[in-house]
C-alpha positions as CSV (number, residue, x, y, z in Angstrom):
1,M,63.0,-20.2,17.5
2,R,66.3,-20.8,19.1
3,S,67.9,-18.0,17.4
4,V,65.5,-15.7,19.1
5,V,66.8,-16.9,22.3
6,L,70.3,-16.2,20.9
7,L,69.9,-12.5,21.4
8,S,68.2,-13.1,24.8
9,A,66.2,-11.1,23.1
10,L,57.3,-9.8,25.8
11,I,56.0,-8.2,19.7
12,L,55.0,-4.6,18.8
13,I,53.8,-3.5,15.1
14,F,55.2,-0.2,14.6
15,G,53.8,2.8,12.6
16,L,56.2,5.4,11.4
17,S,55.0,9.0,10.9
18,Q,56.6,12.4,10.6
19,P,57.4,14.0,13.9
20,A,57.0,17.6,14.9
21,A,60.1,19.5,14.8
22,G,62.5,18.5,17.6
23,A,60.2,15.8,19.0
24,P,61.0,12.1,19.0
25,E,59.3,10.3,16.0
26,P,56.3,8.3,17.5
27,L,56.5,4.5,17.2
28,D,53.7,3.5,19.5
29,G,50.6,4.4,17.4
30,T,50.0,0.8,16.0
31,S,51.8,-1.1,18.4
32,S,50.9,-4.5,19.8
33,L,52.8,-6.6,22.3
34,D,54.1,-9.9,21.1
35,H,55.9,-12.2,23.5
36,V,57.9,-13.0,26.8
37,L,60.6,-15.5,27.1
38,L,59.9,-17.5,30.1
39,W,62.5,-19.9,31.5
40,G,61.4,-22.8,33.8
41,H,63.3,-25.5,36.0
42,D,62.0,-28.0,33.4
43,I,60.0,-27.8,30.3
44,D,57.6,-30.4,31.3
45,R,57.2,-29.0,34.7
46,T,56.5,-25.5,33.3
47,T,53.9,-27.1,30.7
48,A,52.2,-28.7,33.4
49,I,51.8,-25.5,35.5
50,L,50.5,-23.7,32.3
51,T,47.9,-26.5,31.4
52,V,46.8,-28.0,34.7
53,K,47.0,-25.0,37.1
54,L,46.3,-22.1,34.8
55,G,44.1,-23.6,32.0
56,F,46.2,-22.8,28.8
57,Q,46.9,-24.9,25.9
58,V,50.8,-25.5,25.4
59,R,51.9,-26.2,21.8
60,P,55.1,-28.1,20.9
61,G,58.2,-26.4,19.7
62,R,61.9,-27.7,19.0
63,N,64.8,-28.9,21.0
64,P,68.0,-27.7,19.4
65,G,71.2,-28.3,21.3
66,G,69.4,-29.1,24.6
67,V,67.3,-26.2,25.0
68,A,63.6,-26.9,24.3
69,N,60.8,-24.5,23.6
70,R,57.2,-24.5,23.6
71,Y,54.4,-22.0,22.9
72,V,51.2,-20.5,24.5
73,R,49.7,-18.7,21.6
74,M,47.0,-16.2,21.7
75,S,44.3,-15.1,19.3
76,D,45.9,-11.7,18.6
77,L,49.1,-13.4,17.7
78,S,50.8,-12.5,20.9
79,Y,52.4,-15.5,22.9
80,L,54.5,-16.9,25.5
81,E,57.6,-18.8,24.7
82,L,58.5,-21.4,27.3
83,L,62.3,-22.5,27.6
84,G,63.8,-25.4,29.4
85,I,67.2,-27.1,29.6
86,T,66.8,-30.9,28.5
87,R,70.3,-32.2,29.1
88,P,73.5,-31.7,30.8
89,N,75.9,-29.3,29.0
90,P,73.4,-27.8,26.5
91,E,74.6,-25.9,23.6
92,M,73.9,-22.3,24.7
93,D,74.5,-18.9,22.9
94,P,75.6,-15.8,24.7
95,G,72.0,-14.6,25.1
96,M,70.9,-17.9,26.9
97,L,74.0,-17.8,29.0
98,A,73.3,-14.2,30.1
99,D,69.7,-15.1,30.9
100,Q,70.6,-18.2,32.9
101,A,73.4,-16.2,34.7
102,M,70.7,-13.8,36.0
103,L,68.2,-16.5,36.8
104,H,70.8,-18.9,38.5
105,G,69.0,-21.8,36.9
106,G,65.6,-20.9,38.4
107,P,62.4,-19.9,36.6
108,G,61.6,-16.4,35.4
109,A,61.8,-14.0,32.5
110,R,64.3,-11.4,31.6
111,T,63.4,-10.6,28.0
112,V,60.5,-9.4,26.0
113,G,59.9,-9.1,22.3
114,L,58.3,-6.3,20.2
115,R,57.1,-6.9,16.7
116,S,57.8,-4.4,13.9
117,S,56.5,-4.7,10.3
118,A,59.0,-2.0,9.4
119,L,62.1,-3.7,10.9
120,D,64.9,-2.2,9.0
121,Q,63.3,1.5,9.2
122,V,62.9,1.0,12.9
123,R,66.6,-0.2,13.4
124,T,67.7,2.7,11.4
125,L,65.7,5.2,13.7
126,L,67.1,3.6,16.9
127,Q,70.5,3.7,15.5
128,Q,70.2,7.4,14.7
129,R,69.3,7.9,18.3
130,G,72.4,6.3,19.5
131,L,70.8,3.1,20.8
132,N,73.2,0.9,19.3
133,P,71.0,-2.0,17.6
134,T,72.8,-5.1,16.4
135,A,72.7,-6.2,12.9
136,V,69.5,-7.9,11.6
137,F,69.6,-11.7,12.1
138,S,67.4,-14.1,10.1
139,A,66.0,-17.7,10.4
140,S,67.8,-20.3,8.5
141,P,66.8,-21.0,5.1
142,T,66.3,-24.7,6.2
143,D,64.3,-23.9,9.3
144,P,62.0,-26.9,9.8
145,D,59.0,-24.4,10.6
146,G,59.8,-22.2,7.5
147,A,58.3,-22.2,4.2
148,G,61.5,-23.6,2.6
149,P,64.8,-22.1,1.1
150,S,63.0,-20.3,-2.0
151,K,60.8,-18.3,0.5
152,P,61.8,-15.4,2.7
153,P,63.2,-16.3,6.2
154,R,60.5,-17.1,8.6
155,W,61.6,-14.4,10.9
156,R,64.1,-11.4,11.0
157,L,65.1,-9.6,14.3
158,F,67.7,-7.3,16.2
159,A,68.5,-6.7,19.7
160,F,70.9,-4.2,21.1
161,E,74.7,-4.1,21.7
162,R,73.9,-2.4,25.0
163,Q,70.4,-2.9,26.4
164,P,68.5,0.4,26.7
165,L,66.2,-0.9,29.5
166,S,66.7,-2.7,32.8
167,S,65.2,-5.7,31.0
168,N,66.4,-7.3,27.7
169,L,64.5,-6.1,24.6
170,F,64.4,-7.2,21.0
171,F,62.4,-6.3,17.8
172,I,61.2,-9.0,15.4
173,D,59.1,-9.5,12.2
174,Y,57.7,-12.4,10.5
175,A,57.4,-13.4,6.8
176,H,53.9,-14.3,5.3
177,V,53.3,-18.0,5.1
178,D,50.9,-19.5,2.7
179,A,47.6,-20.3,4.5
180,T,47.2,-24.0,3.7
181,P,44.1,-25.8,5.2
182,A,46.4,-27.8,7.5
183,R,48.2,-24.7,8.8
184,L,45.0,-22.8,9.2
185,A,43.6,-25.7,11.3
186,D,46.7,-25.9,13.4
187,E,46.6,-22.1,14.1
188,Q,43.1,-22.0,15.1
189,I,43.5,-25.0,17.4
190,A,46.6,-23.5,19.0
191,R,44.7,-20.3,20.1
192,E,41.8,-22.0,21.8
193,H,42.4,-22.0,25.6
194,P,40.2,-23.6,28.2
195,N,40.6,-20.4,30.4
196,S,39.4,-18.3,27.4
197,A,42.5,-16.3,27.0
198,R,42.9,-14.1,24.0
199,E,45.9,-11.9,24.4
200,V,48.9,-10.7,26.2
201,S,47.7,-7.3,27.3
202,A,50.8,-5.8,29.3
203,F,54.3,-6.5,30.2
204,W,55.4,-5.5,33.9
205,L,59.0,-4.5,33.7
206,L,60.5,-4.1,37.3
207,S,63.7,-2.3,38.1
208,A,65.0,0.1,40.8
209,D,64.3,3.0,38.6
210,A,61.1,3.2,36.8
211,D,61.6,6.8,35.6
212,A,64.9,5.7,33.7
213,D,63.2,3.0,31.9
214,R,60.4,5.5,31.0
215,K,62.8,7.8,29.7
216,Q,64.4,5.3,27.4
217,F,61.0,4.2,26.2
218,E,60.3,7.8,25.3
219,R,63.9,8.1,23.6
220,M,62.7,5.0,21.4
221,G,59.4,6.9,20.5
222,F,57.0,5.6,23.1
223,A,55.5,8.8,24.7
224,G,52.3,9.4,26.5
225,A,53.4,7.6,29.8
226,T,50.9,8.0,32.7
227,P,51.6,7.3,36.5
228,A,50.6,3.7,37.6
229,H,50.3,1.8,40.7
230,I,49.8,-1.8,41.3
231,S,48.8,-2.2,44.8
232,Q,48.6,-5.9,44.7
233,I,52.4,-6.0,44.4
234,S,53.3,-2.8,46.1
235,A,54.7,-1.2,42.9
236,R,54.5,2.2,41.2
237,G,55.8,3.7,38.2
238,Y,54.3,4.3,34.6
239,S,52.0,2.8,32.2
240,I,53.3,3.3,28.6
241,P,51.1,3.0,25.6
242,A,51.8,0.4,23.1
243,G,48.9,0.7,20.5
244,Q,46.0,-0.6,22.6
245,K,48.1,-2.3,25.0
246,R,50.4,-1.4,27.9
247,I,54.0,-1.7,29.2
248,F,54.2,-1.1,32.8
249,V,57.6,0.1,34.1
250,L,57.7,-0.3,37.9
251,Q,59.8,0.0,41.0
252,P,58.9,-1.1,44.6
253,D,56.7,1.1,46.5
254,G,57.3,-0.1,50.0
255,P,57.7,-3.8,51.3
256,G,56.0,-6.4,49.2
257,I,56.0,-8.7,46.3
258,A,57.9,-6.2,44.1
259,A,60.6,-5.3,46.6
260,D,61.1,-9.0,47.4
261,A,61.5,-9.8,43.8
262,L,63.9,-7.1,43.0
263,R,66.0,-8.0,46.1
264,K,66.1,-11.6,45.1
265,G,66.4,-11.4,41.3
266,G,67.3,-7.9,40.3
267,P,65.7,-6.2,37.3
268,Q,63.1,-8.5,35.6
269,V,59.9,-9.0,33.8
270,L,57.9,-9.3,36.9
271,G,54.6,-10.1,35.4
272,I,52.2,-10.0,32.4
273,S,48.4,-9.2,32.0
274,M,46.3,-11.6,30.0
275,G,43.0,-10.8,28.6
276,V,40.3,-13.4,28.9
277,V,36.6,-13.5,27.6
278,D,35.2,-15.3,30.7
279,L,37.0,-13.9,33.9
280,D,34.9,-16.2,36.2
281,R,35.8,-19.2,34.2
282,A,39.5,-18.4,34.4
283,K,39.4,-17.5,37.9
284,R,37.8,-21.0,38.7
285,L,40.3,-22.9,36.7
286,V,43.2,-21.1,38.5
287,E,41.5,-21.6,41.8
288,R,41.1,-25.3,41.3
289,G,44.7,-25.6,40.0
290,Y,46.2,-23.9,43.1
291,D,43.5,-25.2,45.5
292,K,43.0,-21.7,47.1
293,E,40.5,-18.9,46.7
294,L,41.5,-15.9,44.9
295,A,40.6,-12.3,45.5
296,G,39.3,-10.2,42.5
297,Y,40.1,-6.4,42.1
298,S,39.7,-3.5,39.9
299,G,42.9,-3.3,38.0
300,S,44.4,-0.9,35.4
301,L,42.9,-3.1,32.8
302,G,39.5,-3.7,34.3
303,P,38.1,-6.4,36.6
304,S,41.1,-8.7,37.3
305,F,42.6,-11.3,39.6
306,L,46.2,-12.3,40.1
307,A,47.4,-15.8,39.8
308,P,49.9,-17.0,42.5
309,T,52.4,-18.1,39.9
310,Q,55.6,-16.5,41.3
311,D,57.0,-19.5,43.0
312,D,56.2,-21.9,40.0
313,L,57.1,-19.6,37.2
314,G,59.2,-16.7,38.5
315,L,56.5,-14.6,36.7
316,L,53.2,-13.3,37.9
317,I,50.1,-13.5,35.6
318,E,47.4,-11.2,35.9
319,F,44.0,-12.2,34.2
320,H,41.6,-9.5,33.3
321,A,38.2,-9.4,31.6
322,L,38.4,-8.3,27.8
323,P,36.0,-5.7,26.7
324,K,33.5,-6.9,24.2
325,G,35.1,-5.0,21.3
326,A,38.6,-6.4,22.0
327,V,37.1,-9.9,21.9
328,E,35.8,-9.3,18.5
329,N,39.1,-7.8,17.2
330,A,40.8,-10.8,18.4
331,R,38.4,-13.2,16.4
332,V,39.2,-11.1,13.4
333,A,43.0,-11.5,13.9
334,T,42.6,-15.2,14.3
335,S,40.7,-15.5,11.0
336,S,43.2,-13.3,9.1
337,S,46.4,-14.8,10.6
338,N,48.9,-17.0,8.6
């Protein structure tokens, strides 16, 4: 997925419908978050943190040009993409260079991805709204993870000539891949995690002006924002619906984690929420991994706890209990995935 990083560009499935006169066309009705691009000091060190300290399974990726990637894949098809530089003077595209300039070689995330099954229509709509999307880029016909030159490209995406948000954003869609027995087995194994994680439930986007990001999301068709407050990190802002999931746009609410992160790193993807089947199990694994007791709390997404990952990953991970219905939906998504 090197070319995904090319655009620096956490994936949303958009539903298009006729808007009321004068109102933005809604794009959030059937949305689902997809993934975050997470850079680390070192790809093996990042992998060890995700597996040993947090209880995830990490799957191999590729290492084109000295920038390696690996994946933490969820049952609902959302995921984390881990990135790390593996050699001096790696081949880095403008998106990679922009991320590294913001991160100063440290760990963290500056880019989220949204999936759209109507990629061309969404791009046209955003272009009509003056948001300056780039051209659509496609995976190579010889992509080693694709289905071959005779098949549609494994993925297609676009980003923006000028990013509309404080963090970087891109839209992507994936081609259908024939479900061979080997591929089905690999996919099922990849989405089974010792900590019982099933989905990326929310992105936490931090800036100095949450309302500005809210207005830009509304301009893109994501309406229905409600006030949000995450006291654990001293941040406030808005919770924006994305189908059954959320995008939190936040700013510091006094001294604390959010204010420190903004001062040190500027606008960023400060955190993500991960839905788990067994919250007690996930909490015990993380407590063992970090050798410290963690406090639970009632969060925006239900019973939760916050893993102390900021120093390790440059990104906070909140674990929350999935409602029973969401667990069943995740199982259906797994059984019907490519």
